[in-house]
N, C-alpha and C positions, 0 to 999 in steps of 0.2 A: 338443510341442518347446519347451523353455524358452529364451526369448531372451535373450542377454546384453545387459546394461546397460553401455554405454560410459561412460567418464568424461569429463566435461567440466570442464577447469581454466579458472577464470575469472582467475587470476594465474599467473606463472611459479614462484611460491613452492611451489605444489603442498603446502601445508600449512596448517593452521588458524592465521589471523592474531588475534592478541591484543594489543591495545594502546589506541591512540585518538588523539584530538584533542590535540596537543602544542602549547603556545603560548609557546615559548623567548622571543619578542619581548617578552613582559611582564617577562622576568627579565634582560635583556641587562646592567644594571648591578649584577646580583648573581651574578658567577660560581660562587661557591660553591653557590648553587641549582643551577645548571645542571650543575655536577660532580655534585651528589648524585643528579640525575634519571638520568643514565647507570648509576650505582650501583644505584638502586632498580629501574631497568628489568629488571635481570638478577633481582633478588631477587622481582620480580612476576611472573616467568615471561612477560614481554611480548615481543613481537618485531616489531611494526608500528606506525608513528606517522604520524598524518596532520598535516603542517606547513604553514604559511603560509597558513592559511584566512583570518585577518584581519589579515595582515602588512603590507599595502601601504604603510602610513606608514612602517613600519620599513625596508621594501625601496627605497621612493622617497620620503624626506622632502621634497624639493623636486622640482619638475618636471626630469626628465631628469637628476636626481642619484641615483645608486643606490647602495646599500650591500648587497651580497651576501656579504660577508665573514663575518658572523655565521651566515648559513644554510649556508654551505660547511662552517663549523666543526660545526655541529649535525648536518648530514647525515653527515659524516665520523665524527663521534663515534659516532652511532646504528649506523652499518655496522660500525665497528671493534668495537662491542660485540655484533655478531651480529644486528642489526635490520636491518628494511627501512623505507622511506619511501614513503608515499603523498602525493606533492606537489600541494598545492591550488594553484588560481589564486585570487588575492586580490579578486575582483570583488564579493564579498558586501559589502563595506564600503570605501567610497572615502576617500582621504586629505582633510584639510580644506583643503588648498592648491587642490585639484582643484574642490571646490565653490564656493570663493571666486572663482576665476579663471575657471571655466566653469560658471556657474550653470544652464546649460541640463541639466546631467547630473542634477539634482534632478527629482523628481518633482512632478506636479500631481495632487491627489486628486479624487475623483469630483465635489466641490463647486467645483472649479476654483481651489483654493487652492495656491499655491506652497508647497511644503514647505521647511524649513530643513535645514541640514546636520545630520546625525545618525542614529542608527538603523543598522538594517541594510537592505540591499536597497532604500534611498531612491534609486533611481537610474532614469533613463529608458531602457528597453530600446531605444528608438529613436534615441536621441541618437548622432549620428555621432561626436561627440567621445568619448563614453564607450567606444563600440565601438572607436575608435582607440586609445585609451589602454589598454584591456584586451587588445586584441590585441598591442600593442607590449610590455608587461610579460610577457604570456605567451610571446611569442617569445623574450624574454631568459631566462626561465625555462628554456624547451626547449633553447635553445643552450647554456646552461651545465650543465644537469643531466640533459640527455636521455641521455647516455651513462654516467651514474654507475651502478655497480653497485647501489647502495642502491635506486634507483628502481624501485617495484613497479607503480605505476599513478598515472594523473592524476585528481585530485579537483576538478572543475570548480565553482568558485563555492561556494555553501553554501546549501542549502534554498531554491531558486528559488521565489518567490512575489510576489504583489502586482501592482498595475498602475498605468500613468500615463496622465493625461488630457489632457496638454500639447498645444499646437497641432501638433507633430510626430507625436505618436501619433494624433491625430484624422485628420491627413492619410495616416498609414499604415494606419489602419483603412478609409479611404475607398479606397484603392488596393487593399487586400485584398478589399473588397467587390466592386470592379469586376472582379477577377480571379474571384471565386466566381461572380458573376452575369454573366459575359461582357459586361461593360460595358453590360448591358441594365436599365434602371432599371424597365421595366414587370416584368421576372422578380423583381427585388428586391421591388417593391410588392406582388406577387402573393403572395411568401413571407411578407412582413411583415403581410399584410392592412391594406394602406396606407389605404383608406378609414375604417377605425375610428378615430373620434374626429377625422376630417379629417386623418389623419397621412400622406397621400399625399406622397411625396417627388418633387419635379420637377427637382431638380438635385443632383449628389452632394455639393456643398459644404452643402446644407442637413443632412446627416447628422452627428450628434453621438453620442457615447458615451453610454450610460445615466447619468443623473444625478438625485439627490435633488432638485435644483433646475431639473430639466428633465424629461426622459421618462425613465420607469422601468415602464410598463406595456404596451409594445410586445413581446410575448413574443419574436416573430422577431428583433428588434433585441438583446435580452438575450443569446439563445442565441449569436447569431453574434458578438456581443462576448466572450463567454467563450471561444468558439472562436478568435476573433482573438488575445485574451491568451495562450492557449496556443501558438498558432503564432509569435507574435512573441516569446516568451520562448524557444522552440526556436529561432528565428531568430538571437536574441542568443547563445545557448549555441553554435551553429554558427559564428558569427563569432569566438567565443572560441576555439574549438579549432583553427581553420586552422592557425596555426603548429605547434600539437601534432601534428596529423595529418601535416603536411610534414616536420617534423624528427624525429619519434618515432613512425612509423607502426606499430611493433610493441608500443608501450606502450599497454595498455588504458585507456580513459577512461569515468569514472562521474560522476554528480552525485547527490547524497543526496536522495531522495524521503522523504516525510513521511507521518504519519496524524494524524488528529484526536485528541490526546491525552485529551481529556475523554470523549468518547464512543467512541473506540477504533474508528473507521471510516476508510477511506481518505480522504487529503486531497482537498479538494473543489475547491480553485480552479484546478487545472490537470489536463488530461486526460492521465494517465500513460500510458494506452495508445498515445497518439501520441508522447510523450517517449521511451517504452522503445525505439522504434526506432532512436533517435540515440544511445544509450549501448552500450557494449560490455558492460557489467555493471550489473545492477540493485543497487543499494545503498538501505538506507533507516534512518531514525532512530527507534528504538523507544522509548517512555517510557510503558508502562503504569502506571496507579496502583494497584500491588498494595496488598493489605490495606485497601482502601477500605470505607466503611461502606454502599454501597448494592448490592453484589452478592458472590456467592460467588467464591472465588479461582479455582474451576474454570470459572466462566462467564466471567471476565475471560480466563482463558487460552484459551478457546474463540475469543474475538474476536481475540486475539493471533494464533492460528492462521489464521483467515480471512484476516487481512491478510497474513500471511506466504505463504499459498497463492496469493493475488492476485499479488503481487509476484514470486514464484517462477515463476508461471505466464505473465508477461508476455513471458519469453525461454525458457521451459522449460530452465531451467539453474540451477545454484546463484546464489544471490545473496551480497550481503554485508550484515551488520549494521554499518553505519558509525557510528551513536552509539548509546549506552544509558548507563544510570547504574549504577555498583556500588552505590549506596546511596539516594539520593533527589534530587529536582529542586528547582526554585526557583520554578515558575510554578504548580503546582496550588493550590487553595484552602486544601489542607492538605498540607504537603510530608513525608509519612511516609517514615520509614526503612524499607529492606527488612529483613525479619526474618531471623534466622540461617538459612541454606539456600536462601533464596529467590534470591538472586543466582546461585548454581550453577544451580538448576532452571530459572530464566527464561532464562538463557544457553543451556543445554542445549536447551531448548524451540525457540529461533531455529535452532540447530544440526539439530534433529530435522526440521524443516520446510525445511530446504535451505540455510541459511547456512553459508558457509565461513569465518566470522570472528565474533569477538566484541570489538567496538572500542567505546571509551567517550568521551563528553564528560563528563568530561575528564581528562586524565592528571594535572595537579595544579589544585589549586583557586586560582582568582584572588584576589589579596590585596584588591582593591577592585571596586566596581561591582557591576552586577545579578547577577554570576554567582559572587559570592565564597562563597556558600553553596550552590551547586549541587554534587552529588555529585562524588567524583573518586577515583582510585586513590590519590593522595598528599594527604593533608590538610594544613591549615595547621601542624600538629605535625610534619610531616616524618617521621612514625615508621613503621616497619614492623611495630610490635606491636599497632596498633589493628585491631579486628575486619574493618573494610572492606577494609584492604590484605591482610591475611590470606586473605580470601575471594576477593579478585582473584587472589591467587598460586594459590589452589586452583583457580580456573576455568582458569588457565594451565596449571597441572600436568594436568588432565583434557584438555585441548584437545592438549596434547603427545602424548597417547596415541590419538588419532583421526585421525592421518594418512590412514589407509586410507579414511576416510569422505569425505576431500576430493574434490570433483569428481563425486561420487554424486547421483543424482536418484531418482525413482521414478516410473512410470506411474500412470495413474488410468483408471477406468472412468466416473466421475462427475464433471460439471462444472456449476458455477453460474455463469450469466452475469451480469457486473457491467457496468454501461455509466454513464460518467461524464455523457455529454450527456443521457441520459434522466433522471438525476438532477437535473441543473440545470433541465431543462424541468419536471419533476414539482414541484421546490420552487418554480418560478416560477408554476406554475398556481394561479389564485385560485378554488379550489374545493376540496372534500374537507375535511380537517381540518388546521388550520395545524400543529398540534404533533404529529399522528399520521401523517403521511406516512411517515416513518422508513424510507426505501428500504434503505439498507445495513444498517441494524438488522434489517429483515425478511429479507434475504438471510442474515444471520448466523444466524437462528432456523431457516431451512431447512438450513443447514450442519450444525447442532448435532447432529442425529441421527447424521449420518455420523461426526462427531468423537467423540461418544460411543461409538460402534461401532468406531473405528479404521479405517474405511473410507477410503482415499485419496480426495481431492477436488482437482481444479483449479478455481481461480476465474478464468475466462476473460473475454475481451472479445469484442465481436461480430465482430471480425475473424479470430478463431480458426477453425479447421476443426472445425465441430461433428461431422464423421462419424468423429472419433477416439475418441468417447465412446458408451457404451451408454445413459446417462441424462443428460439436459440438464435442469435446473431454471432457469426465468427468472422469478422472482416480480417482480410489479409493473413489468414492462419497458413503461413507459408510452409512450416514444418508440419507434417501430418504422418505419423506412424499408421501403419496398416490397422493396428488396434483402435485409434482413434477414429479413423475412417469407418471401421465396422460399427463403432458405437453410434457415430453420426447416422449412418445408414439405419440402424435400428430405431433411432429416435425419429426419423421421418417415417419409416415404415410403420411405426406405432401411432401415427396421428400428430406428430409435431411439426411446426413450422420452422424451417432453418433457412437463414440468410447467410450467404456467403458473397465474396468479393473478389476482384482482381488479386493476383499475386497469391493465391491459395492453393495449397495441396501440391507444391511443386517439388518438395523434398521429403525424404523419409527422416527417421529418427537419427540417422548418421550423417544427414545434410548431403545425401546423394539424391540425384535427380530421379525421377520414376522413369523407366524407359518404356518406349511404345506409347508416348502421349500420356495424357492425363490418366490417373488412375481409374481402372474399368468401373469400380464401385461408385466413384465419384460420377462419373458418366452416366451411371444408371440412375443415380440419385437426382441428378440435375438434368438429364436429358439433352446435354449438350456438351462440347469441349472447348475450353479456350485454346486457341491455336498459336496466338502470338500476342506479346505485351509491348504497346507502344509507350515509349517513355517521353515525356514532353520537356522542353526547354521552359523557364519561367514564363516567356511571353507567348508560348504556343496555347492556343485554344481549339477546342471543339465544341459540339453542342449535342445533347441528346432530346429527342422529342419523346415525351412521356405523358400520355393523357392530354393530348393537345396543348401541353406547355414545353416549353424550351429550356432546358438547364445547361449550366455551363460545365464544360470538362477542364479539370487541370491535372497535371502530372501523369496520369496514367490512363490508358484506354486499351482494352483487351479486344482482340479480334476474335469472335466467337462462331463456332461451326454449330449449326443448329441441327439438333437431333429431334426427338419428340417433345421438346420443350415448347413452350409458346412465347412468342416475342412480345415483350410489354413495353420497350423502348427502343428507338433506333438512332444510330449515328447520323449527323447530318452534314459532316464533312470528311474531307481527306479520302483515301483509297478505300477506306471501309465504309463510305457513305452508305446509307439505306441498308445497312446490315444490322443485326440484333446487338444491342448494347445491355438491356435489361431483360431478363428471362425468368419464367416460372414454369413449374413442372410438378404435376400431380404424381406422387410415388406412393403406391399402396394406400395406406389410410392418411398420409400426411402430404406436405406441400413443401417445395424447395424454391428458392429465389436466387438468382446470380446477378449481381451488379457488376458489370464488366469495366466501368470507369468511375474514377474519382470525380464525384459530383458535388455541387454546392447543398448548403444546408437546406435550402428550401426544397430541393429534391428529397432530402431524408425525410423532412416533414410530410411531404405529400405521399411518398412512397409508403412510409409507416402508418400513416393515417389510415390506409385502407386496411392493413392487417389488423391496427388496432380496433377498428370498426368491426371487422369479421369476426375477431376472436372475443369481442366484448370487453377488451381490457379498459380498465378505469382506475382512478385513485381509490384509495382506501376510504377516504373522507372527501367529498367534492366541496372546495372552496373556491368560489369564482374570483378571479384575479387576473391582472395585466401581465404584461412581459416584464421580467426581472424579479418577481415573487415567486418563491419556491414554496411547496406545501409538501412536508414529509410527515409520516405517521409511524408511531410505534403502538403495537397493540396488545393491550393486557388481556386478562380473561374474559372480561365483559366492558372494557373501557377501551375507546382509541384516545391516544394521546397525539395531538395534532401540533405541529410547529409551522406557523405561518411567517415567513421571512422575507423582508424587503432588502433585495440586493441592488438597490438602485440609489441614486442620488436625489430622487424626488419623492414627494409623498405619492402613495398609492391607495387606491380604494380596492377592497376586497369585501366579498360578500359571503356571510355564513348562511347557508340555505336551511339549516336547522339550528336549534339552541344548542349553544356549548357553554362550558364554564370556563374563564381564564383561571388557570392554576396559579398564577403570581398575584393578581389583584383580587381575585374572588369574585369578580362581576360575571353576569350571565350576558351572553351575547348573542344577537340574531340580527341578520340583515346587514346592512352596509356598515364597514368599520374603516377608518383612515388609518393607514400606516405611515408614520414619519419615516424620514431617511433612515436607514439601517436598523429600523424597528423590526423587533419579533414579539409575537404573540404565541403563548403556549396555552392550549386550551384543551379540555376533555370533553368527551361525549360517549354516550353509552353506544355499545355495538348493536 
């Protein structure tokens, strides 16, 4: 019996949101520009605007002197034009008068240097003054606009990040540690391995945050500091939203998450698995370097898909693309413009993986300062005739035909386990290869096979229910608590398939190694034990024989001691020649696999193909296609919405094996269809 997929609307709009960051406070002395904006919004097929993100100095130019009239007019004009507003709190950048009068709001860096006024997020999350000021202005915003029909949701601050090392934050860190270790210094010293370099702590006041001019090699300290920074950032956020929750309890709240733009991996500085519990809707800012010269377009698209699936999986509901660029950015080493067709394709990829919006930074280009050449829907020429504006309008036209897609999700039988804390600890480990650890990139390589075959994947965290999946992949899970190990054991015992790799399960939640060898429960699950990790120089090579084929080894190879596990692949060279490299083990109702070496992508394809076939994993809807085409599906109650996307620079032939309806053109399709370069088709078919 086919289960119905209920919709989950993340905003009351129940339609695709299109628009983005609008900064009218930059143009208050040019009313003709503001009037043009309203006209252009209609022509661009936009309907939603994030307002007020960096507007604190315009809202409160002097302490307790407020100017909301301009914001009243902007919100009213957008609403009367048929649009909605995502209203931001302005804490991402404080006004100069505040820094001058209350210098405690400014941060102290890790070298204990007091920062000057300027930049963004240059504020102390612990400062009582800053907390009071943000809560006050947020309360005024909620009181004034909470009942406005234009208000769609709250956008809290902007791209939280960074840390402060001032005296107030040092004391807050000590209080946090007292809570974590139940006011027990021995427990803290045991967890931090205090006797190392005579670093035993005898009084809480002796604790300082990690610093290049002090301590940076106590890994337990470093890990706890990163945890504290996440918790303190969340605590500041929770302080911000108190008046919003009180006065507008029905209005959803979000804050925009990020990704590392250059490597296209999840943002590393905050643990978003914790932060996700405190927001109503996940939103994130996506700026892939399309058309770069170091990878293929489809390789970059795969990385984008991975992050989308991670952020969607954080709440198992649709997310919002809060920021993107319709053309180019201003911070890459080379700021290359999107080629014709890429804007629609890249926007539809976000929707295909679960976004119910395509929003931009920015609506109109700034005239001055660092973002004056960052892409925007409206350029300095104020024209509707340029290519970028026309492509923005096209995206809006297409989104307008996808209303039935809004609120839909899709189940997955495959999950990949991503863990921020494990990555922090691994990066801190003074071992292995400095440049070759690459935990997020390794997960993306394991994700690739399923992306190529259009098989749905959830990218989950260790707090999720593993039992929801048939296959769980946990590469390089360096840090594992006994609780996580126990849950993995239960997953396999209950019939799940678990894949693990080299450099996994080496330390506990305090970044302390497990004594007596690999954890006994892991040995029981896998029927073997990793004994030694060999780290390769860039030019070192080895090979693994698997199913009568030879696959190249790079970076890492683990020497394995066989127990009850079955050898699936063997090393071909070095002192561990003819010993196990890949092993499998049946444990209770399930099965585990251990991959001891970093192997090439062809190995992943061949290895996972066996599991795919055994478990009967398949796409939601089968569309035949070649390399570089991705097919993603969102499921409604009785309809599949299928996105067929050509991430190559060539035309591609795809084949619909059953009749579908193109949601954009209205035509019925079956059989072979040609996709031009960067072309996307969005079709619907009955489930």
